Gaussian input, Z-matrix of N, CA and C with variables (Angstrom, degrees):
# hf/3-21g

backbone

0 1
 N
 C     1     B1
 C     2     B2     1     A1
 N     3     B3     2     A2     1     D1
 C     4     B4     3     A3     2     D2
 C     5     B5     4     A4     3     D3
 N     6     B6     5     A5     4     D4
 C     7     B7     6     A6     5     D5
 C     8     B8     7     A7     6     D6
 N     9     B9     8     A8     7     D7
 C    10    B10     9     A9     8     D8
 C    11    B11    10    A10     9     D9
 N    12    B12    11    A11    10    D10
 C    13    B13    12    A12    11    D11
 C    14    B14    13    A13    12    D12
 N    15    B15    14    A14    13    D13
 C    16    B16    15    A15    14    D14
 C    17    B17    16    A16    15    D15
 N    18    B18    17    A17    16    D16
 C    19    B19    18    A18    17    D17
 C    20    B20    19    A19    18    D18
 N    21    B21    20    A20    19    D19
 C    22    B22    21    A21    20    D20
 C    23    B23    22    A22    21    D21
 N    24    B24    23    A23    22    D22
 C    25    B25    24    A24    23    D23
 C    26    B26    25    A25    24    D24
 N    27    B27    26    A26    25    D25
 C    28    B28    27    A27    26    D26
 C    29    B29    28    A28    27    D27
 N    30    B30    29    A29    28    D28
 C    31    B31    30    A30    29    D29
 C    32    B32    31    A31    30    D30
 N    33    B33    32    A32    31    D31
 C    34    B34    33    A33    32    D32
 C    35    B35    34    A34    33    D33
 N    36    B36    35    A35    34    D34
 C    37    B37    36    A36    35    D35
 C    38    B38    37    A37    36    D36
 N    39    B39    38    A38    37    D37
 C    40    B40    39    A39    38    D38
 C    41    B41    40    A40    39    D39
 N    42    B42    41    A41    40    D40
 C    43    B43    42    A42    41    D41
 C    44    B44    43    A43    42    D42
 N    45    B45    44    A44    43    D43
 C    46    B46    45    A45    44    D44
 C    47    B47    46    A46    45    D45
 N    48    B48    47    A47    46    D46
 C    49    B49    48    A48    47    D47
 C    50    B50    49    A49    48    D48
 N    51    B51    50    A50    49    D49
 C    52    B52    51    A51    50    D50
 C    53    B53    52    A52    51    D51
 N    54    B54    53    A53    52    D52
 C    55    B55    54    A54    53    D53
 C    56    B56    55    A55    54    D54
 N    57    B57    56    A56    55    D55
 C    58    B58    57    A57    56    D56
 C    59    B59    58    A58    57    D57
 N    60    B60    59    A59    58    D58
 C    61    B61    60    A60    59    D59
 C    62    B62    61    A61    60    D60
 N    63    B63    62    A62    61    D61
 C    64    B64    63    A63    62    D62
 C    65    B65    64    A64    63    D63
 N    66    B66    65    A65    64    D64
 C    67    B67    66    A66    65    D65
 C    68    B68    67    A67    66    D66
 N    69    B69    68    A68    67    D67
 C    70    B70    69    A69    68    D68
 C    71    B71    70    A70    69    D69
 N    72    B72    71    A71    70    D70
 C    73    B73    72    A72    71    D71
 C    74    B74    73    A73    72    D72
 N    75    B75    74    A74    73    D73
 C    76    B76    75    A75    74    D74
 C    77    B77    76    A76    75    D75
 N    78    B78    77    A77    76    D76
 C    79    B79    78    A78    77    D77
 C    80    B80    79    A79    78    D78
 N    81    B81    80    A80    79    D79
 C    82    B82    81    A81    80    D80
 C    83    B83    82    A82    81    D81
 N    84    B84    83    A83    82    D82
 C    85    B85    84    A84    83    D83
 C    86    B86    85    A85    84    D84
 N    87    B87    86    A86    85    D85
 C    88    B88    87    A87    86    D86
 C    89    B89    88    A88    87    D87
 N    90    B90    89    A89    88    D88
 C    91    B91    90    A90    89    D89
 C    92    B92    91    A91    90    D90
 N    93    B93    92    A92    91    D91
 C    94    B94    93    A93    92    D92
 C    95    B95    94    A94    93    D93
 N    96    B96    95    A95    94    D94
 C    97    B97    96    A96    95    D95
 C    98    B98    97    A97    96    D96
 N    99    B99    98    A98    97    D97
 C   100   B100    99    A99    98    D98
 C   101   B101   100   A100    99    D99
 N   102   B102   101   A101   100   D100
 C   103   B103   102   A102   101   D101
 C   104   B104   103   A103   102   D102
 N   105   B105   104   A104   103   D103
 C   106   B106   105   A105   104   D104
 C   107   B107   106   A106   105   D105
 N   108   B108   107   A107   106   D106
 C   109   B109   108   A108   107   D107
 C   110   B110   109   A109   108   D108
 N   111   B111   110   A110   109   D109
 C   112   B112   111   A111   110   D110
 C   113   B113   112   A112   111   D111
 N   114   B114   113   A113   112   D112
 C   115   B115   114   A114   113   D113
 C   116   B116   115   A115   114   D114
 N   117   B117   116   A116   115   D115
 C   118   B118   117   A117   116   D116
 C   119   B119   118   A118   117   D117
 N   120   B120   119   A119   118   D118
 C   121   B121   120   A120   119   D119
 C   122   B122   121   A121   120   D120
 N   123   B123   122   A122   121   D121
 C   124   B124   123   A123   122   D122
 C   125   B125   124   A124   123   D123
 N   126   B126   125   A125   124   D124
 C   127   B127   126   A126   125   D125
 C   128   B128   127   A127   126   D126
 N   129   B129   128   A128   127   D127
 C   130   B130   129   A129   128   D128
 C   131   B131   130   A130   129   D129
 N   132   B132   131   A131   130   D130
 C   133   B133   132   A132   131   D131
 C   134   B134   133   A133   132   D132
 N   135   B135   134   A134   133   D133
 C   136   B136   135   A135   134   D134
 C   137   B137   136   A136   135   D135
 N   138   B138   137   A137   136   D136
 C   139   B139   138   A138   137   D137
 C   140   B140   139   A139   138   D138
 N   141   B141   140   A140   139   D139
 C   142   B142   141   A141   140   D140
 C   143   B143   142   A142   141   D141
 N   144   B144   143   A143   142   D142
 C   145   B145   144   A144   143   D143
 C   146   B146   145   A145   144   D144
 N   147   B147   146   A146   145   D145
 C   148   B148   147   A147   146   D146
 C   149   B149   148   A148   147   D147
 N   150   B150   149   A149   148   D148
 C   151   B151   150   A150   149   D149
 C   152   B152   151   A151   150   D150
 N   153   B153   152   A152   151   D151
 C   154   B154   153   A153   152   D152
 C   155   B155   154   A154   153   D153
 N   156   B156   155   A155   154   D154
 C   157   B157   156   A156   155   D155
 C   158   B158   157   A157   156   D156
 N   159   B159   158   A158   157   D157
 C   160   B160   159   A159   158   D158
 C   161   B161   160   A160   159   D159
 N   162   B162   161   A161   160   D160
 C   163   B163   162   A162   161   D161
 C   164   B164   163   A163   162   D162
 N   165   B165   164   A164   163   D163
 C   166   B166   165   A165   164   D164
 C   167   B167   166   A166   165   D165
 N   168   B168   167   A167   166   D166
 C   169   B169   168   A168   167   D167
 C   170   B170   169   A169   168   D168
 N   171   B171   170   A170   169   D169
 C   172   B172   171   A171   170   D170
 C   173   B173   172   A172   171   D171
 N   174   B174   173   A173   172   D172
 C   175   B175   174   A174   173   D173
 C   176   B176   175   A175   174   D174
 N   177   B177   176   A176   175   D175
 C   178   B178   177   A177   176   D176
 C   179   B179   178   A178   177   D177
 N   180   B180   179   A179   178   D178
 C   181   B181   180   A180   179   D179
 C   182   B182   181   A181   180   D180
 N   183   B183   182   A182   181   D181
 C   184   B184   183   A183   182   D182
 C   185   B185   184   A184   183   D183
 N   186   B186   185   A185   184   D184
 C   187   B187   186   A186   185   D185
 C   188   B188   187   A187   186   D186
 N   189   B189   188   A188   187   D187
 C   190   B190   189   A189   188   D188
 C   191   B191   190   A190   189   D189
 N   192   B192   191   A191   190   D190
 C   193   B193   192   A192   191   D191
 C   194   B194   193   A193   192   D192
 N   195   B195   194   A194   193   D193
 C   196   B196   195   A195   194   D194
 C   197   B197   196   A196   195   D195
 N   198   B198   197   A197   196   D196
 C   199   B199   198   A198   197   D197
 C   200   B200   199   A199   198   D198
 N   201   B201   200   A200   199   D199
 C   202   B202   201   A201   200   D200
 C   203   B203   202   A202   201   D201
 N   204   B204   203   A203   202   D202
 C   205   B205   204   A204   203   D203
 C   206   B206   205   A205   204   D204
 N   207   B207   206   A206   205   D205
 C   208   B208   207   A207   206   D206
 C   209   B209   208   A208   207   D207
 N   210   B210   209   A209   208   D208
 C   211   B211   210   A210   209   D209
 C   212   B212   211   A211   210   D210
 N   213   B213   212   A212   211   D211
 C   214   B214   213   A213   212   D212
 C   215   B215   214   A214   213   D213
 N   216   B216   215   A215   214   D214
 C   217   B217   216   A216   215   D215
 C   218   B218   217   A217   216   D216
 N   219   B219   218   A218   217   D217
 C   220   B220   219   A219   218   D218
 C   221   B221   220   A220   219   D219

   B1=1.4485
   B2=1.5251
   B3=1.2733
   B4=1.4651
   B5=1.5292
   B6=1.2959
   B7=1.4586
   B8=1.5152
   B9=1.3179
   B10=1.4525
   B11=1.5208
   B12=1.3017
   B13=1.4605
   B14=1.5283
   B15=1.3180
   B16=1.4595
   B17=1.5293
   B18=1.3381
   B19=1.4656
   B20=1.5332
   B21=1.3055
   B22=1.4516
   B23=1.5236
   B24=1.2983
   B25=1.4515
   B26=1.5206
   B27=1.3220
   B28=1.4602
   B29=1.5277
   B30=1.3099
   B31=1.4606
   B32=1.5247
   B33=1.3335
   B34=1.4665
   B35=1.5342
   B36=1.3230
   B37=1.4613
   B38=1.5287
   B39=1.3081
   B40=1.4645
   B41=1.5199
   B42=1.3225
   B43=1.4676
   B44=1.5319
   B45=1.3313
   B46=1.4523
   B47=1.5294
   B48=1.3110
   B49=1.4608
   B50=1.5270
   B51=1.3182
   B52=1.4703
   B53=1.5222
   B54=1.3240
   B55=1.4774
   B56=1.5277
   B57=1.3279
   B58=1.4608
   B59=1.5289
   B60=1.3219
   B61=1.4592
   B62=1.5137
   B63=1.3311
   B64=1.4644
   B65=1.5313
   B66=1.3196
   B67=1.4670
   B68=1.5279
   B69=1.3103
   B70=1.4692
   B71=1.5274
   B72=1.3293
   B73=1.4624
   B74=1.5315
   B75=1.3237
   B76=1.4698
   B77=1.5191
   B78=1.3285
   B79=1.4622
   B80=1.5206
   B81=1.3141
   B82=1.4671
   B83=1.5215
   B84=1.3150
   B85=1.4691
   B86=1.5212
   B87=1.3279
   B88=1.4630
   B89=1.5227
   B90=1.3199
   B91=1.4683
   B92=1.5236
   B93=1.3247
   B94=1.4625
   B95=1.5286
   B96=1.3252
   B97=1.4647
   B98=1.5247
   B99=1.3214
   B100=1.4587
   B101=1.5254
   B102=1.3196
   B103=1.4678
   B104=1.5280
   B105=1.3283
   B106=1.4649
   B107=1.5274
   B108=1.3181
   B109=1.4637
   B110=1.5209
   B111=1.3299
   B112=1.4668
   B113=1.5254
   B114=1.3259
   B115=1.4676
   B116=1.5253
   B117=1.3194
   B118=1.4699
   B119=1.5293
   B120=1.3234
   B121=1.4667
   B122=1.5246
   B123=1.3169
   B124=1.4582
   B125=1.5300
   B126=1.3194
   B127=1.4579
   B128=1.5276
   B129=1.3241
   B130=1.4673
   B131=1.5214
   B132=1.3326
   B133=1.4655
   B134=1.5245
   B135=1.3074
   B136=1.4634
   B137=1.5275
   B138=1.3204
   B139=1.4629
   B140=1.5337
   B141=1.3235
   B142=1.4687
   B143=1.5271
   B144=1.3133
   B145=1.4664
   B146=1.5208
   B147=1.3308
   B148=1.4663
   B149=1.5294
   B150=1.3399
   B151=1.4646
   B152=1.5231
   B153=1.3276
   B154=1.4723
   B155=1.5239
   B156=1.3026
   B157=1.4641
   B158=1.5281
   B159=1.3195
   B160=1.4659
   B161=1.5316
   B162=1.3326
   B163=1.4596
   B164=1.5266
   B165=1.3097
   B166=1.4664
   B167=1.5332
   B168=1.3095
   B169=1.4616
   B170=1.5313
   B171=1.3281
   B172=1.4655
   B173=1.5320
   B174=1.3182
   B175=1.4741
   B176=1.5223
   B177=1.3146
   B178=1.4612
   B179=1.5314
   B180=1.3214
   B181=1.4654
   B182=1.5264
   B183=1.3300
   B184=1.4636
   B185=1.5259
   B186=1.3130
   B187=1.4654
   B188=1.5255
   B189=1.3079
   B190=1.4572
   B191=1.5295
   B192=1.3358
   B193=1.4672
   B194=1.5299
   B195=1.3362
   B196=1.4702
   B197=1.5261
   B198=1.2952
   B199=1.4566
   B200=1.5272
   B201=1.3274
   B202=1.4688
   B203=1.5348
   B204=1.3257
   B205=1.4682
   B206=1.5364
   B207=1.3151
   B208=1.4736
   B209=1.5299
   B210=1.2873
   B211=1.4563
   B212=1.5288
   B213=1.3429
   B214=1.4580
   B215=1.5318
   B216=1.3337
   B217=1.4712
   B218=1.5341
   B219=1.2925
   B220=1.4472
   B221=1.4660
   A1=108.97
   A2=114.73
   A3=120.19
   A4=108.58
   A5=115.50
   A6=120.32
   A7=111.58
   A8=115.97
   A9=118.80
   A10=111.28
   A11=118.21
   A12=121.57
   A13=110.45
   A14=116.02
   A15=121.46
   A16=107.93
   A17=117.11
   A18=118.27
   A19=111.03
   A20=115.85
   A21=121.91
   A22=108.99
   A23=115.87
   A24=121.23
   A25=106.61
   A26=115.22
   A27=118.34
   A28=109.76
   A29=115.41
   A30=121.55
   A31=109.78
   A32=117.12
   A33=120.53
   A34=111.47
   A35=116.63
   A36=119.96
   A37=110.92
   A38=115.54
   A39=120.54
   A40=110.21
   A41=117.10
   A42=121.38
   A43=110.89
   A44=115.96
   A45=120.89
   A46=110.32
   A47=116.57
   A48=121.02
   A49=111.38
   A50=116.80
   A51=121.04
   A52=110.35
   A53=117.44
   A54=120.95
   A55=111.05
   A56=116.35
   A57=120.13
   A58=111.08
   A59=116.32
   A60=120.77
   A61=111.45
   A62=116.72
   A63=121.10
   A64=110.62
   A65=116.33
   A66=120.24
   A67=110.67
   A68=116.72
   A69=120.74
   A70=110.84
   A71=116.85
   A72=120.59
   A73=110.86
   A74=117.69
   A75=121.23
   A76=111.14
   A77=116.20
   A78=120.56
   A79=110.24
   A80=116.52
   A81=120.60
   A82=110.47
   A83=117.25
   A84=121.56
   A85=110.37
   A86=116.60
   A87=120.72
   A88=110.65
   A89=117.01
   A90=120.66
   A91=110.23
   A92=116.59
   A93=121.61
   A94=110.56
   A95=116.71
   A96=120.83
   A97=111.10
   A98=117.37
   A99=121.28
   A100=110.40
   A101=117.05
   A102=120.92
   A103=111.02
   A104=116.95
   A105=121.04
   A106=109.83
   A107=117.62
   A108=121.85
   A109=110.52
   A110=116.78
   A111=120.72
   A112=110.58
   A113=116.80
   A114=120.26
   A115=111.23
   A116=117.05
   A117=120.22
   A118=110.75
   A119=116.36
   A120=119.93
   A121=111.10
   A122=116.97
   A123=120.30
   A124=111.36
   A125=116.13
   A126=120.22
   A127=111.27
   A128=116.50
   A129=121.05
   A130=109.88
   A131=116.24
   A132=120.00
   A133=111.40
   A134=116.54
   A135=120.75
   A136=110.65
   A137=116.80
   A138=120.55
   A139=110.96
   A140=117.10
   A141=121.01
   A142=110.45
   A143=116.43
   A144=120.59
   A145=110.59
   A146=117.45
   A147=120.56
   A148=111.07
   A149=116.52
   A150=120.54
   A151=109.98
   A152=116.64
   A153=120.50
   A154=110.97
   A155=117.49
   A156=120.95
   A157=110.46
   A158=116.51
   A159=120.40
   A160=110.40
   A161=117.03
   A162=120.88
   A163=110.83
   A164=116.80
   A165=120.68
   A166=109.90
   A167=116.42
   A168=120.47
   A169=111.20
   A170=116.78
   A171=121.17
   A172=110.22
   A173=117.52
   A174=121.46
   A175=110.32
   A176=116.56
   A177=120.96
   A178=110.54
   A179=116.26
   A180=120.08
   A181=111.01
   A182=117.48
   A183=120.98
   A184=110.72
   A185=116.51
   A186=120.25
   A187=110.38
   A188=116.76
   A189=120.66
   A190=111.12
   A191=117.07
   A192=120.64
   A193=111.15
   A194=117.32
   A195=120.09
   A196=110.44
   A197=117.25
   A198=121.55
   A199=110.97
   A200=116.21
   A201=120.26
   A202=110.74
   A203=118.10
   A204=121.66
   A205=109.96
   A206=115.84
   A207=120.33
   A208=110.55
   A209=116.29
   A210=120.90
   A211=110.41
   A212=117.14
   A213=121.63
   A214=111.69
   A215=117.66
   A216=120.67
   A217=111.73
   A218=118.87
   A219=120.98
   A220=111.39
   D1=135.94
   D2=-178.77
   D3=-125.65
   D4=156.22
   D5=176.63
   D6=114.96
   D7=162.96
   D8=-177.54
   D9=-93.19
   D10=-47.75
   D11=-178.52
   D12=-109.70
   D13=-43.40
   D14=-178.55
   D15=-100.25
   D16=122.95
   D17=178.83
   D18=-74.59
   D19=138.61
   D20=178.41
   D21=-120.36
   D22=144.54
   D23=175.71
   D24=-107.30
   D25=126.81
   D26=-178.54
   D27=-86.31
   D28=162.57
   D29=177.84
   D30=-62.80
   D31=-39.32
   D32=179.21
   D33=-62.77
   D34=-41.58
   D35=177.45
   D36=-63.32
   D37=-39.70
   D38=179.46
   D39=-65.23
   D40=-45.83
   D41=178.16
   D42=-59.56
   D43=-44.38
   D44=-179.74
   D45=-61.06
   D46=-44.66
   D47=179.11
   D48=-63.50
   D49=-40.75
   D50=178.51
   D51=-64.31
   D52=-43.42
   D53=178.57
   D54=-62.57
   D55=-43.98
   D56=178.70
   D57=-62.62
   D58=-42.81
   D59=179.42
   D60=-64.69
   D61=-39.61
   D62=178.66
   D63=-64.41
   D64=-44.28
   D65=179.43
   D66=-62.59
   D67=-41.42
   D68=179.00
   D69=-66.08
   D70=-41.62
   D71=178.74
   D72=-63.96
   D73=-40.16
   D74=177.91
   D75=-63.38
   D76=-41.69
   D77=178.94
   D78=-62.88
   D79=-44.12
   D80=179.41
   D81=-66.07
   D82=-37.97
   D83=178.93
   D84=-63.28
   D85=-43.43
   D86=179.24
   D87=-64.23
   D88=-41.29
   D89=178.60
   D90=-65.20
   D91=-39.51
   D92=178.39
   D93=-62.96
   D94=-46.69
   D95=179.89
   D96=-64.12
   D97=-37.52
   D98=177.72
   D99=-65.00
   D100=-40.96
   D101=178.57
   D102=-65.60
   D103=-40.34
   D104=178.31
   D105=-63.21
   D106=-42.77
   D107=178.60
   D108=-61.44
   D109=-42.22
   D110=178.56
   D111=-63.06
   D112=-40.49
   D113=178.46
   D114=-65.10
   D115=-38.28
   D116=177.83
   D117=-64.41
   D118=-42.58
   D119=178.22
   D120=-63.62
   D121=-39.80
   D122=176.83
   D123=-63.31
   D124=-38.62
   D125=178.07
   D126=-63.52
   D127=-41.04
   D128=177.83
   D129=-63.07
   D130=-45.19
   D131=178.86
   D132=-63.11
   D133=-37.81
   D134=178.28
   D135=-61.96
   D136=-42.82
   D137=178.90
   D138=-63.94
   D139=-40.72
   D140=177.78
   D141=-62.26
   D142=-42.14
   D143=179.09
   D144=-65.35
   D145=-40.16
   D146=177.87
   D147=-60.80
   D148=-41.19
   D149=178.01
   D150=-63.78
   D151=-43.90
   D152=178.95
   D153=-61.53
   D154=-42.80
   D155=179.03
   D156=-63.53
   D157=-40.29
   D158=178.17
   D159=-63.05
   D160=-41.47
   D161=178.88
   D162=-65.26
   D163=-40.39
   D164=177.92
   D165=-63.39
   D166=-43.12
   D167=179.01
   D168=-62.58
   D169=-41.69
   D170=178.11
   D171=-63.34
   D172=-43.47
   D173=178.30
   D174=-62.85
   D175=-41.91
   D176=178.72
   D177=-60.13
   D178=-44.46
   D179=179.34
   D180=-64.59
   D181=-40.93
   D182=179.76
   D183=-62.98
   D184=-43.41
   D185=178.56
   D186=-63.81
   D187=-41.97
   D188=179.18
   D189=-62.66
   D190=-43.14
   D191=179.47
   D192=-65.28
   D193=-40.46
   D194=176.48
   D195=-62.35
   D196=-41.60
   D197=178.35
   D198=-62.68
   D199=-40.98
   D200=179.45
   D201=-66.94
   D202=-37.90
   D203=178.12
   D204=-62.80
   D205=-44.71
   D206=-179.71
   D207=-63.98
   D208=-38.96
   D209=-178.57
   D210=-68.66
   D211=-40.02
   D212=180.00
   D213=-67.89
   D214=-38.34
   D215=-176.48
   D216=-84.35
   D217=-16.04
   D218=-175.29
   D219=-93.63

């Protein structure tokens, strides 16, 4: 701010503020994109785990049915 009674904003101060704001926005954008990427990876891992759980459940049912067949025939 320049001036004795009335504050003035110089062009250089404005440019400096714009550059600082741009740098901060870029940093926030990069952090945002990194967080989105992490969420996508977590979603992929979640889907893999769901498939594994489904396979375990199917195996459990198959073992149970085999056990029931043996019990019925024995």
